[in-house]
VEXRO-138815 format. One record per residue (C-alpha): x, y, z. Coordinates in steps of 0.02 Angstrom, whole numbers, plus 50000, padded with zeros to 5 digits. Example, Ala and Ser with C-alpha at 12.3 -4.5 7.8 and 13.67 -1.06 7.14 Angstrom:
% VEXRO-138815
506154977550390 506844994750357 
***
This chain:
% VEXRO-138815
498105129051634 497175112851598 496665118451423 498465118051364 498575099551402 497245095951271 498245104851135 499765093751161 499935076251086 499745062651216 501505055151223 500935037551263 499785037651110 501255040850995 501825022851020 500745011150914 501314995851014 500565003351171 498905005151079 498924986851027 499354980951203 498014992151277 496694985251158 497204967151188 497044970651374 495194973651348 495254992551372 494545004951251 495705017351168 495575036251183 494525044251047 495945049650931 497145035150957 496785029050779 497615044950714 499075045550835 498115058850928 498155070250776 496515068350678 496865084050577 498475077250502 497985058850486 496305057950396 495535042050325 493705045750295 493155028150251 494475018250346 495045009250188 496505019750128 498155010550100 499545013550223 499165000750357 500814994150423 501204975650418 502554965650504 503014947550510 502914934350377 502314940350206 502184958250269 502684966050101 501404955450009 500044960150134 500444978750112 500334976749923 498684967249929 497994980350050 498364994249923 497814984349770 496194978849851 495824997049890 496165004249716 495764990249592 493864993149590 494155011649552 495435007049419 494164995749333 492745008349350 493735023149281 494795012649161 496395020749225 497965012449291 498455016849469 500055013149563 501155016949712 502625010249808 502864996849940 503995003850076 504994996550218 505275006150379 506955000150449 506585007250621 504924998550651 505314983850533 503604986350450 503014986950270 501674998550202 501025005450037 501005023549981 499395031349918 498945026549739 499225038949598 498595039049418 499035047549255 497205045049202 497785033149068 497195015149038 498905010548971 500065016049110 500475025749267 502045030849361 502025023349536 503615032749580 502545048649586 501985042049757 503715038949833 504155031049998 504365043950137 506075049650192 506885037250310 506055022150228 506625010850086 505725005949926 505434987249926 504324986849772 502964994849670 501144990549644 499974994849500 498344990049418 497924985749239 496304995849222 494694988949147 494574972549057 494824973748871 494434957148782 495584962348639 497044964848760 497394948148847 498974955948918 497924964749050 497944948749154 499844947649167 501394958249190 501914967249031 503684966148963 503934984349013 503324980649191 504654967149209 506004977449125 505704992149243 505774981049397 507414972749343 508334988149280 507885001249410 509225006549532 508954997649647 507874984149565 506244979749650 504844966849660 503234971949574 501404968749616 499914969149498 498014968649515 497144962949357 495404967149293 494874949249338 495364952749519 496974942649526 498464948549628 500154944349555 501954946649614 503464947749500 505124943149581 506474953249492 507884941649549 507174925549477 505914931949351 504574921049432 502774926549448 501614920349584 499774923249618 499414930449789 497854927349892 496744942449913 495934947350076 494474936850137 492774942150069 
***
């Protein structure tokens, strides 16, 4: 009889806010709380995979930087562009990034191949510009096609970029402005 209990998800662990409150209260969490009590389905071998959820001020930017910081070193090492989407969950009011994808091409990738899950909304896309090429100064900024895609998609979206020099940029499709974002602390 007791063995069946261990095969069922622990209902209280399904609520991430309970986990946060429990941790802030000074208590340790059950062993599989990090994976919503399902370590077979939710695997993150090194703990660095994009997908952390962010809320509050600048949440979309933080989700983008989380993903870009994860994949940019690989992009530079392999000389391939990577990308994914920045998603908004209207139920939890949180932003997160999808896993990065690549076409194994230094000149482009298709972030939409890693779409936002059902029930969430695409807020933007993120991508890298592969390894530094001194003959291609455009690697350190959004390309014309990057901006065009962001403005003309249905619906349009903000775009995020990690450059070979390690800069994080955001393109605002509504105004056409570009800002540099701060990366995570080192």
